[in-house]
C-alpha beads as a LAMMPS data file, in Angstrom:
LAMMPS data file: protein, C-alpha beads

151 atoms
150 bonds

1 atom types
1 bond types

-500.0 500.0 xlo xhi
-500.0 500.0 ylo yhi
-500.0 500.0 zlo zhi

Masses

1 110.0

Atoms # bond

1 1 1 412.044 -91.671 -459.883
2 1 1 409.047 -90.422 -461.841
3 1 1 405.709 -92.040 -462.409
4 1 1 404.405 -92.700 -465.903
5 1 1 402.747 -89.286 -465.976
6 1 1 405.996 -87.385 -465.168
7 1 1 405.074 -86.785 -461.541
8 1 1 408.072 -87.042 -459.269
9 1 1 407.926 -89.273 -456.191
10 1 1 411.005 -89.545 -453.996
11 1 1 411.391 -91.280 -450.643
12 1 1 414.304 -90.676 -448.263
13 1 1 415.329 -92.903 -445.364
14 1 1 418.795 -91.425 -444.791
15 1 1 420.797 -88.208 -445.203
16 1 1 421.824 -89.042 -448.765
17 1 1 418.220 -89.593 -449.816
18 1 1 417.218 -86.346 -448.128
19 1 1 419.954 -84.563 -450.111
20 1 1 418.275 -85.764 -453.334
21 1 1 414.890 -84.510 -452.109
22 1 1 416.497 -81.197 -451.133
23 1 1 417.913 -80.738 -454.639
24 1 1 414.499 -81.287 -456.229
25 1 1 412.694 -79.143 -453.637
26 1 1 415.086 -76.199 -453.993
27 1 1 413.197 -72.970 -454.776
28 1 1 409.785 -74.378 -453.919
29 1 1 407.382 -71.500 -453.257
30 1 1 405.575 -72.200 -449.973
31 1 1 402.881 -70.248 -448.157
32 1 1 403.230 -70.213 -444.360
33 1 1 399.652 -71.481 -444.109
34 1 1 400.616 -74.542 -446.187
35 1 1 403.015 -75.908 -443.570
36 1 1 401.257 -78.125 -441.042
37 1 1 402.508 -79.911 -437.911
38 1 1 400.341 -82.902 -436.973
39 1 1 401.712 -83.940 -433.551
40 1 1 399.298 -86.850 -433.001
41 1 1 400.417 -88.373 -436.314
42 1 1 404.045 -87.323 -435.716
43 1 1 403.993 -85.800 -439.204
44 1 1 404.955 -82.457 -440.747
45 1 1 403.653 -81.457 -444.186
46 1 1 404.763 -78.755 -446.589
47 1 1 402.694 -78.045 -449.697
48 1 1 404.040 -75.737 -452.369
49 1 1 404.829 -75.066 -455.990
50 1 1 408.109 -76.845 -456.757
51 1 1 410.361 -75.486 -459.486
52 1 1 410.756 -78.360 -461.956
53 1 1 414.520 -78.354 -462.464
54 1 1 414.455 -81.409 -464.765
55 1 1 411.804 -80.080 -467.146
56 1 1 413.432 -76.615 -467.203
57 1 1 416.490 -78.161 -468.921
58 1 1 414.521 -79.152 -472.032
59 1 1 411.331 -77.113 -472.003
60 1 1 409.649 -74.092 -470.521
61 1 1 410.241 -73.272 -466.851
62 1 1 407.353 -74.674 -464.824
63 1 1 406.284 -75.131 -461.252
64 1 1 404.430 -78.225 -460.144
65 1 1 402.301 -78.575 -457.033
66 1 1 404.007 -80.889 -454.584
67 1 1 403.861 -82.127 -451.019
68 1 1 406.877 -82.730 -448.828
69 1 1 406.037 -85.089 -445.963
70 1 1 408.139 -85.884 -442.915
71 1 1 407.186 -88.778 -440.629
72 1 1 408.396 -89.784 -437.149
73 1 1 408.553 -86.119 -436.130
74 1 1 408.787 -85.643 -432.363
75 1 1 408.826 -81.847 -432.275
76 1 1 408.553 -78.946 -434.708
77 1 1 409.900 -75.469 -434.054
78 1 1 410.535 -72.419 -436.169
79 1 1 412.664 -69.315 -436.292
80 1 1 411.673 -66.231 -438.237
81 1 1 408.212 -67.355 -439.358
82 1 1 406.126 -65.525 -436.756
83 1 1 406.181 -62.311 -438.791
84 1 1 405.238 -64.086 -441.994
85 1 1 401.494 -63.997 -442.524
86 1 1 399.652 -67.113 -443.625
87 1 1 399.644 -65.922 -447.235
88 1 1 403.275 -64.764 -447.290
89 1 1 405.289 -66.722 -449.866
90 1 1 408.541 -68.277 -448.726
91 1 1 411.259 -69.790 -450.894
92 1 1 412.541 -73.149 -449.653
93 1 1 416.290 -73.290 -450.269
94 1 1 417.400 -76.530 -448.641
95 1 1 416.444 -79.481 -446.470
96 1 1 419.261 -80.858 -444.323
97 1 1 419.715 -83.505 -441.628
98 1 1 422.043 -83.623 -438.651
99 1 1 422.276 -86.681 -436.414
100 1 1 421.944 -86.121 -432.675
101 1 1 421.541 -89.632 -431.257
102 1 1 421.617 -91.927 -434.326
103 1 1 419.327 -92.618 -436.021
104 1 1 417.558 -89.616 -434.429
105 1 1 418.396 -86.088 -435.443
106 1 1 417.193 -82.747 -436.714
107 1 1 415.809 -81.945 -440.134
108 1 1 416.128 -78.258 -440.976
109 1 1 414.139 -76.502 -443.694
110 1 1 415.949 -73.289 -444.656
111 1 1 414.155 -70.452 -446.446
112 1 1 415.571 -67.558 -448.497
113 1 1 414.687 -64.878 -445.965
114 1 1 416.591 -66.652 -443.180
115 1 1 413.547 -68.353 -441.669
116 1 1 414.038 -71.935 -440.471
117 1 1 411.837 -74.851 -439.506
118 1 1 413.477 -77.470 -437.300
119 1 1 412.034 -80.954 -436.967
120 1 1 413.309 -83.258 -434.231
121 1 1 412.900 -86.737 -435.712
122 1 1 413.336 -90.355 -434.609
123 1 1 414.982 -90.990 -437.979
124 1 1 414.833 -89.736 -441.560
125 1 1 411.564 -90.705 -443.194
126 1 1 410.529 -88.229 -445.880
127 1 1 408.667 -88.151 -449.176
128 1 1 408.448 -85.578 -451.952
129 1 1 405.485 -86.170 -454.220
130 1 1 404.241 -84.124 -457.152
131 1 1 400.544 -83.548 -457.545
132 1 1 398.827 -82.747 -460.846
133 1 1 398.806 -78.956 -461.104
134 1 1 401.479 -77.432 -463.363
135 1 1 401.893 -73.742 -464.119
136 1 1 404.426 -71.518 -465.850
137 1 1 407.159 -70.697 -463.362
138 1 1 406.868 -67.391 -461.585
139 1 1 409.417 -65.784 -459.320
140 1 1 409.061 -66.096 -455.591
141 1 1 411.075 -64.341 -452.888
142 1 1 414.710 -65.299 -453.277
143 1 1 414.231 -67.023 -456.653
144 1 1 414.213 -64.577 -459.531
145 1 1 413.927 -66.308 -462.860
146 1 1 416.599 -65.526 -465.453
147 1 1 414.037 -65.180 -468.262
148 1 1 411.899 -62.098 -467.481
149 1 1 409.255 -63.210 -470.012
150 1 1 408.608 -66.317 -467.860
151 1 1 407.538 -64.227 -464.872

Bonds

1 1 1 2
2 1 2 3
3 1 3 4
4 1 4 5
5 1 5 6
6 1 6 7
7 1 7 8
8 1 8 9
9 1 9 10
10 1 10 11
11 1 11 12
12 1 12 13
13 1 13 14
14 1 14 15
15 1 15 16
16 1 16 17
17 1 17 18
18 1 18 19
19 1 19 20
20 1 20 21
21 1 21 22
22 1 22 23
23 1 23 24
24 1 24 25
25 1 25 26
26 1 26 27
27 1 27 28
28 1 28 29
29 1 29 30
30 1 30 31
31 1 31 32
32 1 32 33
33 1 33 34
34 1 34 35
35 1 35 36
36 1 36 37
37 1 37 38
38 1 38 39
39 1 39 40
40 1 40 41
41 1 41 42
42 1 42 43
43 1 43 44
44 1 44 45
45 1 45 46
46 1 46 47
47 1 47 48
48 1 48 49
49 1 49 50
50 1 50 51
51 1 51 52
52 1 52 53
53 1 53 54
54 1 54 55
55 1 55 56
56 1 56 57
57 1 57 58
58 1 58 59
59 1 59 60
60 1 60 61
61 1 61 62
62 1 62 63
63 1 63 64
64 1 64 65
65 1 65 66
66 1 66 67
67 1 67 68
68 1 68 69
69 1 69 70
70 1 70 71
71 1 71 72
72 1 72 73
73 1 73 74
74 1 74 75
75 1 75 76
76 1 76 77
77 1 77 78
78 1 78 79
79 1 79 80
80 1 80 81
81 1 81 82
82 1 82 83
83 1 83 84
84 1 84 85
85 1 85 86
86 1 86 87
87 1 87 88
88 1 88 89
89 1 89 90
90 1 90 91
91 1 91 92
92 1 92 93
93 1 93 94
94 1 94 95
95 1 95 96
96 1 96 97
97 1 97 98
98 1 98 99
99 1 99 100
100 1 100 101
101 1 101 102
102 1 102 103
103 1 103 104
104 1 104 105
105 1 105 106
106 1 106 107
107 1 107 108
108 1 108 109
109 1 109 110
110 1 110 111
111 1 111 112
112 1 112 113
113 1 113 114
114 1 114 115
115 1 115 116
116 1 116 117
117 1 117 118
118 1 118 119
119 1 119 120
120 1 120 121
121 1 121 122
122 1 122 123
123 1 123 124
124 1 124 125
125 1 125 126
126 1 126 127
127 1 127 128
128 1 128 129
129 1 129 130
130 1 130 131
131 1 131 132
132 1 132 133
133 1 133 134
134 1 134 135
135 1 135 136
136 1 136 137
137 1 137 138
138 1 138 139
139 1 139 140
140 1 140 141
141 1 141 142
142 1 142 143
143 1 143 144
144 1 144 145
145 1 145 146
146 1 146 147
147 1 147 148
148 1 148 149
149 1 149 150
150 1 150 151
C-alpha cells in the first residue's frame, strides 16, 4: 500500500506479511548507529535508505529514507555487528520469522556481510514506513547497482 504521495507504508502481523516487508526492504542501506533497541517500549527500530524496487521498474533507481519498526520485542541480540562501527554501512538482505511457541518466535534480520540481528518477539508486529527523503540510488556493501552511472 502507498499513501497519496507515493510513500510506502506496510504493516505485518504474520509471517506472510513480514515476507512482503522483507521484499520491499531488501538492499536497504543501514548504518549500525541507526538500529536501536528500546527495551522499555519492547521496540526495535531500523532506519535506512531503502532501495525503491517499484520505482526502479519505471524510472531512475532511487533510495528512500525509511523506518522498519518491530513491536512486542522481548530480547534483541546480534551476531557479527560488534566489529562494525556506528557509521559502517550494512546491506539488509532479508527479514524472516520462525515460530518458537506460537504466536511467539524469532525475527531475524540478515545482512550481506553475514551479520545478523535476532529479535525474540511475542508475535509478529512490524511496520515499514517511508519518510520523505529520496536520493539517487548508490551502491552499498553487497548491493552493486547494474548501471554504473547511477552510482
